[in-house]
N, C-alpha and C positions, 0 to 999 in steps of 0.2 A: 273794171267791176264799179255799177254803176253806185254813184254815194247814195245814204238811205239814212239822211243827216233825218227824216219825219219818225224814223220808225222810235216806237217806247223804248225805253232805259231797261226796263225786264224780260222784253223782248229779246235784245241785243244781247243780254247777262243769258239765258236761256240758249241761243245760239251759240255762245263760247261755249258754254259746258259740254257742251251739246260735241263741238270741236275737240276739246278738250280729252274728251272721254272715246271719241271715236275717231277723231284724224292727228292726236301726236297720241293715244297710247297713252294717258297718262294714267295709274293707279289710279282707284274707287277711293281712297285716302284723300289721295291729292284735288282730286275735284269735290270730293265732299269740304274740304278745304276752301277752297275755290267761292264753291256752292253758298254756303253757314257765312263764308266773310262780304259775296256780293250783296247777296241778297240783307244784313246787314246795310249796306250801301246802296240798296234803293230803298226802302224804308227809310232813313233819313235824308235823299233827297226827297221822298213824295211827300216830306212833311214838312221838308222849304220849297214848294209846290215845283221842284223840279222831275217832269217825268218824262221829257225827252232825250234821248241820246244825245244829241245835239246842244241840247242847253247843258251839257258833264261839264262842269269846268273848275280847273284846277283853284283855281280858290273853295270852292264846294270839298274836293276833298282834303285839300289842309284843311277847313274847318270839320270835316270828319275825324282824320284824325285826332284830330285836339279836340273834341270830344267824348273819343274814346281816352284819350288821356287825362281828360277831365274828370271821368267817371272811374281811375283808379283801375284802368286795364293796362295788366303786366306789357312790359316793354317790346318782350318778344311775342307779342297778341299784337300790340300796335305796328312793329316791324312787317309781321307776317301781312296785314290788312294792306298795308304800303307795297307791296310783293305784288299781292292776289290783284288791285288794281291798277296793278302800273300793266299784269302779264294782261287783262281784262283790256284794258285802252290802243294797249300797243297792237292787240291784236283784232282791235276793233280800227284803226286806221290804216294797218298794211289789207286790211279784208276789204274798204274802201267803204267803211258803215260812218266815217267819220274823215273828215277834209283834217286833222289834223289830232293830233296825238297830246292831251290835257294833262296824262299823269307822264309825260316822259319829266319831269323835272319836281317832282313827289318826294323829296323827303324823308324818310320816318326815323324814329332816336334807334338804336342798333341793339339788338338784346340783350337783354343781361346775361352778362358769361360766366354760369352756371357748366364746372366741371362735371362731365356722365360719373354715373357710381362702378368705381373699380372694388373686383374683391382679392383680394392678397390671392399667393399662391395653395398658400400652407390652409384657407382658409376652403378654398376652391376641393387641392385636395380631401381632406376631413370630409366633407358634401359628399364627394362623389363617392367614399371609401365608406361612406354610410349607406349612402346610397345602391352600392356594388352588398353588403350585409343584410341588405333586403330584398335583391334581386337574387342573391343564393337560393333562398327556395324555393327559386322559379315562381314567383307571385306573378301574372302575364302582367300586372299595372305596373310592379317595381322594374320589371324586365325593359318596361317603357320608355319608364319613369328616366332610368340610366342612361340608353339608349339618348334619350330624348337630352337627354341634360350637357352628355358626352358629345356627341354632335353640335352642339351651338357652339359650343365651348372652344371645341377641336376647329372650329371649319368656321367661325365668326358669323354664322349669314345671319337676315333677320327670320322671324316667326312666323309671318308670312312663307318667306320661301321653302323654311322647314315645314308645315303643314301641304304647305304644294308635291311636296318630291313624294313618286311613286315609287315602286320599288325596282323600276328600270334606270330611273335612275343614279341606282348606285352601281358603282365597278369595287367590289371588295377587293379584287385581284391588285387593282392600277391606286389602293386606297381615296377614290372620289368621289363627290358625289355633281350631279348637274340639277339646279337649282335655277326657277325661272324670279327672275330682279327686276327692281320699276323698269315702268318702262318698258313690260315685257321683254328686256333683255338677258339669254341666256347667258349661265358665265358656268365656270370649272371650276371645284373648290376642293384640294385636298383637307383630310385629314389622319390622324394618327392610327396607332396600332389600338391606344385602347378600345377608341371610340369606336373599333373595326371590331372588337372582340365585343363590346356590347351592341354593337348593332347582330352581327351572329347569332349573340345569344335570342335577342329577341325574335328574331327573323327565323330561329332554328325553333323558341318554345314561348316564346309570349304568344306574337302577332299569330299565328294558329291556333291559340285556343280562342282569344277572344274573337275573331273571323270566325269561329268555330260556332261557337257558344252567342253568333248574332242569327247567322243563320240558319240556329235551329230554332229562334225565336221568332217574330214576324215574317223573315225575309226580308225584312228595310236593312239595310244598312244605311240610315243616315247618320248624319256630320254629328260628333260630339263637339258641342261650343265652338260653334257659329255662326253664332245668329246675327243678320243682318243688323248695321248701326252698330256693334256694338264698339267705334270707336278708334276700331286697329284696321289694317287693311287685310281685306279679305284677298283669299289664295285669288288671281287672276285667269285666264284665257284658259284656254283646253284646261288647263292641273285641276282649275272649277270646277269643271263638269265632267272628269276622268269618278268613275264609281268607285265606293270605298275598296274593291277588293282590291285594286291598283293601289291602292297608295300605304306608303312606308311606316305612318303611324296611324295606330288606332285611337280614338277613346275607348272610355268603358262599357258602352253600348254596342262597339262593335264596329261602327262608322265613321269617318274618314276624321282625325283628330284636329279640332277646330283651333281657330287660333285664342279662343277664351280657355280651353280643356290646356292651351299651351299654357298659358297665363296663369293659369291654378297651380298646374307639376311645381314650376318653378318658386309664383308666390310664397308658396308653405319653407320651401329650403331657404330664400333669402330673409326670411319674414324676423327669425331671430339668430341672425346676425350684426354685427355692430354695425353702424354705417348709416348714411342718409342719405335719401335719395328713391327712385324708383324700385321696387319688386319684382321687375317682370323680365324676359328671355333678354332684352336688350340688352341687359347688364353684362352677362356674356358672353355678345358681341363685343360693347367698348373691353370689357375683363380680359380677350384675348385677342385684341389689335393694339392694347397699351401691352399686356405679357410679349408679345410678338416685338415689338419698338424696344422693349428693355431689356430683353434677348439680343438685339441689335439687328435685326430685321430691319432689310429698305423699306421707310415709306412709301414709294412705288409698289414695291412688292404688297405692302398691306394695303396699298389703296386699291390693287387690281382680287387683292382675295375678297375683299369689305365690298368688290361690285360698288366702289364712289363717282361719278361723274366728275367729281374736280378734287385735285391733293388736296384746295386748302378746306374740305371736309374734313379729310383722313390728317389733315394735321392737328386736330381738337386732340388729340392724342399724345400728340409730344408735349402740350402743356399737362395732360394728365401727370404724364412722366415727370415732366418738371416740378410737378406739387408737390409728389411723392418724396423724389430727392431733397426738395427746401425743406419741407414735413424730418426725414429722417436725420436731416444735417441739426436743424432746432432741437430734435432729441438727444442726441447722438454726440452731436460735438462740445463739446466744452466750454467754450467762449463763442455760442455763437450765440 
């Protein structure tokens, strides 16, 4: 490929984002993160008189990260910016846009180590018992909320995977569900009998009521709580285009339950529980992984369940378990 060193930096960034979205099939959340970081880089470079890709050098990249650190940005943000620009310059070099990769020697401080929030087994049990009591009234919203939380905890899936599930993806006989993960990768995830019972109650008594209500209204089952730009991964690929009639979970208006709607369901449950950290669906993913490891599950099996590309990503949950063990020791042992 002919070298394109005369191209403007902004043009090269647009080409890289198009490649990330269509060529590599990365999630919209990842592409948005790349776009935000690289737009900041373009603005920084332009303010310093650098407009061409060929003029983008290691020193300018280092100055960009130093400026972020000087302005008090979180170390995790600076580390992510470093990763974004290195992905961009590597692509530009490999694609022939520039002769060499200026970001190959760029380093940034490692992100601060924050353990994810984990809910205890007793707290999960109490929460699910409360949801089950509400669902016993056959209220459609309560039946849905119980099924949502049971599946999030049982399968350890991402919220974007949850809202992308269609009814046909569920195998109640084998206790498995097919989900579409990051990068368009499908996997089949198991769940337990309590989740199956909650899903059957939702499918038999809750979902038809919401779907019928929507169809009796204006005839358009629009998505519930999946507004663009809400900061979370959207449902991708064919799942995103599937009609609400196919969706496993529906919102209160009868449309496909969206990411924001799922967050609201979970946030209401977690906001009054003790403990710091986010109060979103990912908490149940963290909790499921930690409880599996605490119960003796193999780390690679948990990696497969969660759909992690790298075992290193899964290993953070061993740190969570160790932290909990140290806390138990500190509070229980007389000579701790």
